[in-house]
N, C-alpha and C positions, 0 to 999 in steps of 0.2 A: 829358817822359816819366818815369813813375814807375820808380824803380830796381827791378831784379829781385831785389835782395838787401838785407837789413836786418841790420846787425851789432849785437849786444848784447855785454855783457861776457863771457859764457861760452858763447854759441852764436850761430849765424848763421841767419837765416831767408830762404830763397829763396822767391819768390812768383810765378814766371812761369807755373806750372800752375794757379794758384788764382784764383778770381774775386774773392774778398775779400782785400785786401792788409792788411799790418800797419798798425794804426791805434791811436788813442788809447784806444778802447773796450777792445780786447783787452789792451793793456798795463795799463790800470787794473784790470780784473777779475783778471788773472793775478797782480798784485801785492797785491791786497786780499782775495781769496776765502780762506775757511777751507779747510785741507787735512785730511789724514788718511792712514791707511795704504793705503786703497783709494780712488782718485779717478777720477771719470768726467768726461771733457770731451766735451760734446755739440756736434756740428757743429764739429769741430776746425779745419777750414780748413787753414791753413799749419802747424798744430801749435804755434803760438805759446804759447797758454795752457797746453797740456799741458807744454811745455818749461819755462815759468815755474813751474808748480806742482811739477814734478820738481826744479827747482833749489832751491826754497824748502823742500821736504819730501823730504830725501834718502833717507828710509827708506820712501817711498811707492811703490806700483805704480799708474801712471796708465794708464787705458784711454781712448784717443782714437777717437771714431767720427765718421763723416761719410757722407752719402748720395751725395756727388759723387765720382766716380772720380778726377778730376784732383786734387781736394783730398787724397784719401787718398794718392795717389802723391807729392804734394808734402810732406805731413806725414811720410810714411815716409822720404823723402830727408833732410828736415831733422833728424828724430830720429836717423837713422843717422850723420849727420855731427856729432852733438853728444856731449858727455860723459855724457848721460843715456839713451843708447840701451838700456841694460839695465833701465831703469825704466819705459819707455813701450811700450805695445802699441797699434798703429794698426789699426782694423778698418773695412772698407767695409760699414756697417750703419746702418739707421735705428733711432733710439732707441725707436720704437714696438714693435719686435720684439726689442730687446736684452734680455738676461737677465744678472742679477748683483745684487750688493748692495754699496753703496758708503757710505763714511763722509763723503765730500764729493762733490758734483756741481757742475760749473761749466758755464756756457753763455753765449756771446755769440750770441744767437738771431737768426734772420731776424725782422724786426720790421715791415716795411711791410705794412699791411693794406688800406688804401683807395686807395693810389697805383697808377698804371698799371704793369704789368709791364715789366721791363727787356727790351730787344730781344735781349740775349745770354742764352741759356737757362741757362748756368752761373751767371752773375751773378744772374739771376732767382731761382734756387734758393737762393742764399746770402742774398739780401736780402728776399725775400717769404715770407709765412707759408703759401704754398700747400702745401708739403711738410711743414710742422711748425707747426700752429696753437699759440697760447698754451695752449689747453685741453689739447691733446695733450702739449705740453711739460710742463705741470704734472702731468698724470696720470702720465706716464712717470717724472718725477723723484720723485714721491711713492712710486711702486711700487719704484723702484730704490734709494731712500735708507734707510739704517739708522734705527732709532728715535731715535738720538741724533745723527744726521748733520745736515749743513747744505747747502742748495742755494743757489747764488749765480748771479745773472745781472747783465748790464749792459744798460741800455735808455735810449733817448732820453726826455727829460722828458715829451713829449706822449703817450708810450705807457705811462708808469709806472702810472697808475690801472688800465688794462686788465690789465696783468700782475698787479698786486696783487689785483684782483678774481678772476681765475682761480685764483690761489694760495689765496685764502680759500675758494673754492668746493670745492676738492679736500681741504681740511682743513689747509693750511699756516698757520703763524703768522709774521708778520714779526718779524725779529730785529734785523738791522743795516741801516741805510740810509746810503749815502754819496753825496752830490751833488758833482758836479764842474762848476764854473763856469769860463768862459774868461777872464772879467774880474772883478776884485774888485767886490763890491757888486751884481753882476748876478745874475739867477736862474741856477740850475744848468741846464746843457744835457744832462748825462748823469747817470744814477743807477745805482749798484750796489745791488742788493737781495739780502738773504739771507733764507731761510725755513727754519723748523724744524717738527717735528711736534707740539711741545708748547707751551703758553702760556709766554711768556718776556718779560722786560722789553725793550722796543724802544729802540735807540739810534740817534740821527740825528746826522749831521755833514755839513758842507760844506767842501770845499777848493777852492783856485784853481789852475788849470793853470799850472805854472811856479813856484808859490809854495813856501814852505818845507815845508809838509806834503806836497805832491805830490812834491817832490824827495826827501824822506825815504822816502816810500812806494816810489819807483821807483829809488832810487839803486843798488841792487845789480844792476840790469839795464842801464840806459842807459850808454853810453860817455861 
């Protein structure tokens, strides 16, 4: 049985009310994504990424939104029990109707497109694109991002091209790409992608789970 609680160095994440539990994807994105004074976390779930961004960017104000009521209650609880409660606002809201302007936007999105829906409605919302398609995500991120801001996502390798295509369609340019492989010399299984509104030199890197670069990236979070 999966633990209802996950302890990090500076905060604890409870996850009994949330369909999507703490995982490698969220930790990777929260440790890697660019921040700013105003940060938006789309589909916050447990609030993990919002908490990580607040820890990394102590002068920031993080807005965390989710369409799932259980996730919002979970994120609110985790935020209130953290040292970063004054930096983070949690809202029960869809990004398609959200208003604001942000220097950095992060999202660990629902990504299953062609697979069968999960029998659990809450888990289905968190995992499938029915409530937030890639096109809607990119359109919303472009609308809510400042001209010099950066939008960052984490995605499985087999969905990477679809995400990049949707980003290009709305006018984004790729900036940074980080691949994560589970075994040295094997292909990457996950990708962090960042997009900006102006042409810029693209940088690509690949790291290995548990390797020196991964440990350096996440060392201020893991116990």
